C-alpha positions in Angstrom: -23.0 36.0 -83.5 -22.7 39.4 -85.0 -19.1 41.0 -84.6 -17.2 37.7 -85.1 -14.6 37.8 -87.7 -14.9 35.9 -91.0 -12.2 35.4 -93.5 -13.2 34.9 -97.2 -10.7 33.2 -99.3 -11.5 33.3 -103.2 -9.7 34.1 -105.9 -12.8 35.7 -107.6 -13.4 39.0 -106.8 -17.0 39.1 -107.4 -17.4 35.8 -104.8 -15.6 38.1 -102.1 -17.7 41.2 -102.5 -21.0 39.4 -102.8 -20.4 37.4 -99.7 -18.9 40.6 -98.1 -21.9 42.6 -98.6 -24.1 39.9 -97.3 -22.2 39.3 -94.0 -21.3 42.9 -93.2 -25.1 43.6 -93.5 -25.7 40.9 -90.8 -23.0 42.6 -88.2 -20.0 40.4 -88.8 -16.4 41.8 -89.3 -15.3 40.5 -92.7 -11.8 40.3 -94.2 -10.5 38.8 -97.5 -7.6 37.0 -99.4 -7.3 36.0 -103.0 -5.2 32.8 -102.2 -4.2 30.0 -99.9 -0.9 31.5 -99.0 -2.2 35.3 -98.3 -4.8 33.3 -95.9 -2.4 31.5 -94.0 -0.3 34.7 -93.3 -3.9 36.2 -92.1 -4.3 33.4 -89.7 -1.3 34.5 -87.8 -2.0 38.1 -88.4 -5.8 38.2 -87.3 -7.0 35.0 -86.3 -10.8 34.6 -88.0 -13.7 32.9 -86.1 -14.8 31.4 -89.4 -13.0 30.9 -92.9 -14.9 30.4 -96.0 -12.4 28.8 -98.5 -12.6 28.1 -102.1 -11.6 24.7 -103.2 -10.4 25.4 -106.8 -7.6 28.3 -106.4 -4.6 28.6 -108.5 -1.2 28.0 -106.7 -2.2 26.3 -103.6 -5.7 25.0 -103.9 -8.3 24.7 -101.0 -7.7 21.2 -99.7 -3.8 22.1 -99.4 -4.6 25.3 -97.6 -7.3 23.6 -95.7 -4.8 21.0 -94.2 -2.2 23.6 -93.7 -4.8 25.7 -91.3 -5.8 22.9 -89.5 -2.3 22.3 -88.7 -1.7 25.6 -87.9 -4.8 26.4 -86.1 -6.7 23.1 -85.2 -9.5 25.0 -83.6 -10.3 27.1 -87.0 -14.0 26.6 -88.5 -13.9 26.1 -92.0 -16.5 26.0 -94.8 -15.5 24.9 -98.3 -16.8 26.8 -101.1 -17.3 25.0 -104.6 -18.6 25.1 -108.2 -18.5 21.3 -108.7 -17.4 19.5 -105.9 -17.2 15.5 -106.4 -18.0 13.4 -103.4 -14.6 12.3 -103.1 -13.6 15.8 -102.9 -15.9 16.4 -100.2 -14.9 13.3 -98.2 -11.3 14.5 -98.4 -12.3 18.1 -97.1 -14.4 16.5 -94.1 -11.5 14.3 -93.3 -8.9 17.3 -93.1 -11.5 19.0 -90.8 -13.8 21.4 -92.8 -17.0 21.8 -91.0 -19.6 22.5 -94.0 -19.8 23.2 -98.0 -21.7 25.7 -99.8 -21.9 25.7 -103.6 -21.8 28.5 -106.5 -24.0 30.2 -107.4 -24.3 31.2 -103.6 -27.8 31.5 -101.9 -28.1 34.1 -99.5 -30.4 32.1 -97.0 -28.0 29.0 -97.0 -25.0 31.2 -96.7 -26.4 32.8 -93.7 -27.8 29.3 -92.0 -24.2 27.6 -92.4 -22.5 30.6 -90.7 -24.8 30.4 -88.0 -24.4 26.9 -87.5 -21.0 27.0 -87.7 -20.2 29.6 -85.5 -22.3 27.9 -82.9 -20.8 24.9 -83.3 -17.1 26.6 -83.1 -18.4 28.0 -80.0 -19.4 24.8 -78.2 -16.1 23.3 -79.3 -14.1 26.1 -77.8 -16.4 25.9 -74.5 -15.7 22.0 -74.5 -12.1 22.6 -74.9 -11.9 25.2 -72.0 -13.9 22.6 -69.7 -11.8 19.8 -70.9 -8.6 21.9 -70.2 -9.9 22.8 -66.8 -10.4 19.4 -65.8 -7.1 18.2 -67.3 -5.2 20.7 -65.1 -7.4 20.2 -62.0 -8.4 23.6 -62.0 -10.4 23.2 -58.7 -9.4 25.0 -55.4 -9.2 21.7 -53.1 -9.2 21.9 -49.1 -11.4 22.8 -46.1 -9.0 24.6 -44.2 -9.4 27.8 -42.7 -6.9 29.5 -44.8 -8.4 28.2 -48.0 -11.9 29.0 -47.0 -10.8 32.4 -46.3 -9.3 32.5 -49.8 -12.7 31.1 -51.2 -14.4 34.1 -49.5 -12.0 36.6 -51.0 -12.5 35.2 -54.5 -16.4 35.6 -54.3 -16.0 39.0 -53.0 -13.5 40.3 -55.8 -14.9 38.2 -58.6 -18.1 40.1 -59.4 -16.2 43.5 -59.1 -14.4 45.4 -61.8 -11.5 45.9 -59.6 -8.1 45.0 -60.1 -6.5 42.3 -58.3 -3.1 41.7 -57.0 -2.6 38.3 -55.9 0.5 37.3 -53.8 2.0 34.0 -52.9 4.7 31.7 -52.9 5.8 30.0 -56.2 3.7 26.8 -56.8 1.2 27.9 -54.1 -1.7 28.5 -57.0 -2.0 32.3 -58.1 -3.1 31.0 -61.3 -5.6 29.1 -60.0 -7.0 32.1 -58.0 -6.8 34.1 -61.1 -8.7 31.7 -63.1 -11.2 31.2 -60.5 -11.8 35.0 -60.1 -12.4 35.4 -64.2 -14.8 32.4 -64.1 -16.9 33.9 -61.5 -16.8 37.5 -63.0 -19.2 39.3 -65.6 -16.4 38.8 -68.0 -16.7 34.7 -67.9 -17.6 34.4 -71.4 -14.5 36.5 -72.5 -11.1 35.3 -73.0 -8.7 34.7 -70.3 -5.1 35.5 -71.5 -2.0 34.7 -69.1 1.4 36.3 -69.6 4.4 35.2 -67.5 6.7 38.2 -67.1 9.5 36.2 -66.0 9.5 33.7 -68.9 9.6 36.3 -71.8 12.8 38.0 -72.7 12.9 41.7 -71.9 13.4 42.7 -75.7 10.1 40.9 -76.4 7.9 41.7 -73.6 6.5 45.0 -75.1 5.7 43.0 -78.4 4.1 40.2 -76.4 1.9 42.6 -74.3 1.0 45.2 -77.1 1.8 43.3 -80.6 3.6 44.8 -83.2 3.4 45.8 -86.8 5.0 44.1 -89.7 8.8 45.2 -90.1 8.7 46.8 -86.6 12.0 44.9 -85.8 14.2 42.3 -87.4 12.0 39.3 -87.5 8.5 40.8 -87.5 7.5 39.4 -90.8 3.9 39.7 -89.9 1.6 41.8 -87.8 1.0 40.5 -84.4 -1.8 41.2 -81.8 -0.5 41.4 -78.3 -2.1 40.1 -75.2 -3.9 43.2 -74.5 -5.6 43.3 -77.4 -6.4 39.5 -77.2 -8.1 39.9 -73.6 -10.1 42.5 -74.9 -13.4 42.0 -73.3 -12.0 39.5 -70.8 -9.2 39.1 -68.1 -5.5 39.5 -68.9 -3.3 37.9 -66.0 0.1 39.2 -65.5 2.0 36.7 -63.5 5.4 37.4 -61.7 4.7 41.1 -62.5 8.1 42.0 -60.4 10.1 40.7 -63.0 8.9 43.3 -65.5 11.3 46.2 -66.4 10.6 49.9 -65.4 10.2 50.9 -68.8 7.4 48.3 -69.6 6.0 49.2 -66.3 5.7 52.7 -67.5 3.7 51.3 -70.4 1.4 49.1 -68.8 0.6 51.9 -66.4 -0.5 54.0 -69.1 -2.7 51.3 -70.6 -4.6 51.0 -67.0 -5.2 54.7 -67.0 -6.5 55.2 -70.5 -7.0 51.6 -71.8 -5.5 52.5 -75.0 -2.0 51.8 -76.5 -0.3 51.6 -79.7 1.3 48.1 -81.3 5.3 48.1 -81.5 6.3 50.3 -84.8 2.5 51.2 -84.8 1.0 54.7 -84.9 -2.9 53.6 -84.6 -4.3 53.9 -81.0 -5.9 50.8 -80.0 -8.7 50.8 -77.1 -9.4 48.0 -75.1 -11.8 46.8 -72.1 -9.6 44.5 -70.2 -9.6 43.7 -66.4 -6.1 43.1 -65.2 -5.2 40.5 -62.4 -1.6 40.7 -61.3 0.5 38.1 -59.4 3.9 38.0 -57.6 5.9 36.0 -55.1 8.2 38.9 -54.2 7.6 41.6 -51.9 6.4 44.5 -53.9 7.0 47.0 -50.9 10.7 46.0 -50.8 11.0 46.3 -54.3 9.5 49.9 -54.5 11.9 50.9 -51.7 14.8 49.5 -53.7 14.0 51.4 -56.9 12.9 48.1 -58.9 9.1 48.6 -59.0 6.7 51.8 -59.6 4.9 52.9 -56.6 2.2 54.4 -58.8 1.7 51.1 -60.8 1.3 49.0 -57.3 -1.3 51.2 -56.2 -3.1 51.0 -59.9 -2.8 47.1 -59.6 -3.4 46.4 -55.7 -7.1 47.6 -55.6 -8.1 44.2 -53.9 -5.1 42.4 -52.7 -5.2 38.5 -52.1 -2.8 36.5 -50.3 -2.6 32.8 -51.4 -1.5 30.6 -48.3 1.8 28.3 -48.5 0.8 24.6 -48.5 2.9 24.5 -44.9 0.1 26.8 -43.6 -2.8 24.4 -44.5 -1.1 21.1 -44.0 -4.7 19.6 -43.1 -5.5 19.9 -46.8 -2.8 17.4 -47.8 -5.1 14.0 -47.7 -7.7 15.9 -49.9 -5.2 17.0 -52.2 -3.6 13.9 -52.8 -6.8 12.1 -53.1 -7.9 14.5 -55.7 -4.6 14.2 -57.6 -4.5 10.8 -57.6 -8.3 10.6 -59.2 -7.0 13.5 -61.8 -3.8 11.4 -63.0 -5.5 8.1 -62.8 -8.0 9.3 -65.3 -5.5 11.1 -67.3 -3.3 8.0 -67.5 -6.3 5.6 -68.3 -5.6 3.5 -65.0 -7.4 2.3 -62.0 -7.6 4.8 -59.1 -4.6 4.1 -56.4 -5.0 4.6 -53.0 -2.4 5.6 -50.6 -1.8 3.9 -46.8 -1.8 5.9 -43.6 2.0 5.5 -43.5 2.5 6.9 -46.5 0.3 9.8 -46.3 2.2 10.5 -43.1 5.4 11.2 -44.9 3.7 13.7 -47.1 2.3 15.4 -43.8 5.7 15.5 -42.2 7.1 17.1 -45.6 7.2 20.9 -45.8 6.6 21.0 -49.4 8.9 24.1 -50.5 7.5 24.0 -54.0 3.9 24.2 -52.5 1.0 22.4 -54.6 2.7 22.2 -57.6 5.4 20.0 -55.9 2.8 17.9 -54.7 1.0 17.7 -57.7 4.2 16.6 -59.5 4.9 13.8 -56.7 1.6 12.5 -56.9 1.6 12.3 -61.0 5.0 10.4 -60.6 3.4 7.9 -58.2 0.4 7.3 -60.1 2.7 6.3 -63.0 5.6 4.8 -61.1 4.1 3.0 -58.0 3.8 -0.8 -58.9 0.9 -1.7 -56.7 -2.9 -0.5 -56.3 -1.8 0.9 -52.7 0.7 3.5 -52.6 3.1 2.7 -49.2 6.1 4.4 -47.8 8.6 2.0 -49.8 7.1 3.7 -53.0 8.0 7.2 -51.8 11.1 8.7 -53.4 13.2 11.7 -52.1 12.7 14.2 -50.7 9.8 12.6 -48.8 11.9 9.8 -47.8 15.4 10.0 -47.4 17.9 7.2 -49.0 18.9 6.3 -45.7 15.3 5.5 -44.8 14.6 3.7 -47.8 17.8 1.5 -47.3 16.8 1.0 -43.8 19.9 2.2 -42.4 19.6 4.3 -39.1 16.7 2.8 -37.4 16.7 5.4 -34.8 16.3 8.2 -37.4 13.8 6.3 -39.6 11.6 5.9 -36.2 11.7 9.3 -35.3 11.0 10.7 -38.9 8.0 8.3 -38.6 7.0 9.3 -35.2 6.9 13.0 -36.6 5.0 12.1 -39.9 2.3 10.2 -37.7 2.0 13.2 -35.3 1.5 15.5 -38.2 -1.2 13.2 -39.8 -3.0 12.8 -36.4 -3.1 16.4 -35.7 -4.3 17.0 -39.3 -6.8 14.3 -39.1 -8.1 15.8 -35.8 -8.4 18.8 -37.0 -10.4 17.9 -40.2 -13.1 15.8 -38.1 -13.3 18.8 -35.8 -14.1 21.1 -38.5 -16.6 18.5 -40.3 -18.4 18.3 -36.7 -18.5 22.2 -36.3 -16.0 22.0 -33.2 -18.5 19.9 -31.2 -16.1 18.0 -28.8 -18.7 15.1 -28.2 -19.4 14.1 -31.5 -16.0 14.3 -32.7 -14.8 12.2 -30.0 -17.3 10.0 -30.9 -16.2 9.6 -34.6 -12.5 9.2 -33.5 -13.4 6.5 -30.9 -11.9 8.3 -28.1 -13.2 9.7 -24.5 -13.7 13.6 -24.5 -10.8 14.0 -22.0 -8.4 12.0 -24.4 -9.5 14.4 -27.2 -8.8 17.6 -25.0 -5.3 16.2 -24.2 -4.7 15.6 -27.9 -5.7 19.4 -28.5 -3.3 20.8 -25.8 -0.7 18.5 -27.1 -1.1 19.6 -30.6 -1.7 23.2 -29.9 -5.0 23.5 -31.5 -7.3 26.0 -30.0 -10.9 26.1 -30.5 -12.3 28.9 -32.2 -14.3 31.7 -30.3 -18.1 31.2 -30.7 
């Protein structure tokens, strides 16, 4: 694809200039290096989409450079250049991860064919990797509660627009999941999704992280580094926990949002980017503004489309579906036969308030898939805080019975709600499915405070 970056690594200037001329005529961006050592430095500085790498070079030869490249960037697409490669050398290079070979003297037609084929292969690999990562991380919004259906609707409205989105929700509720869903359904889906956790980056490094730096900009800046804004060009930048950013950095981010331009730390060149920013916070930003810790003008720039992610305790009827989803996910990931969970064990899941939200539930299910000894996860397998140590030791029978009663009631309420929604609030069909009389169903609704929606 024209515009992609190709790095030529060859100690012969003639090869460099010949390849550069051919590739630039086709619209590719081309850089070159005269040695393996220089190429490895470039790999960090300005990651190429494809590398042409000569096998025979003084100092570090092509095979050594290839091994090191694949260690630093396994996804790098590398084509070897050789004047007199033996079968043995070709086998070694292929085992080290080279995609193809071209031989000197270079054929224009063969070279362009190899470039097109290699870039297409790299693109497919990248897509496959992203898909696999999404599946492995469970990148799916699970549930059918009213709160989740409303969230899905907000995502579908926000995604195709160019508007900035500000996501608010408790820690572990799934703010990153929402940001990724917006990106995946946007016109930028083919571009990069780049994440910065503002709370995890030290204050002295946040500007370098966002805007990049030039070599020598500060102690330890041994090479130029591209920042997250630059890496997200043409795609989406997700600024998580935005409230943890200092006022000084907030001012710089505001400028980028206004001008879509910035300079690297220690640099004078103005870089222009086309980035959609999605921000998220678990704090009340209006309170932070009142306390003088967050810029009001930045808040209004970010808060074009506000989205609230519900906490898990607000959508407990989704817990059975989430548990089932994560059991399937982690069983596959760990190469195990999928387990099931007993109604009694699920009742404990429904009685618990999940202060860590979906992240806490996910971690709990992963632990049970790995650690529970039988195919059916029962109450006896549940660790604290789902089951207190006293319950597990069968100490206080009255306390245990009370807790189990609460858990069963929570389960029954969630189950009835789920069936009502599945049958579009038709009382007759729901009662038939539950195997109870309509009058009994109405009593249950009253007892559990379930109100039917207005037509």
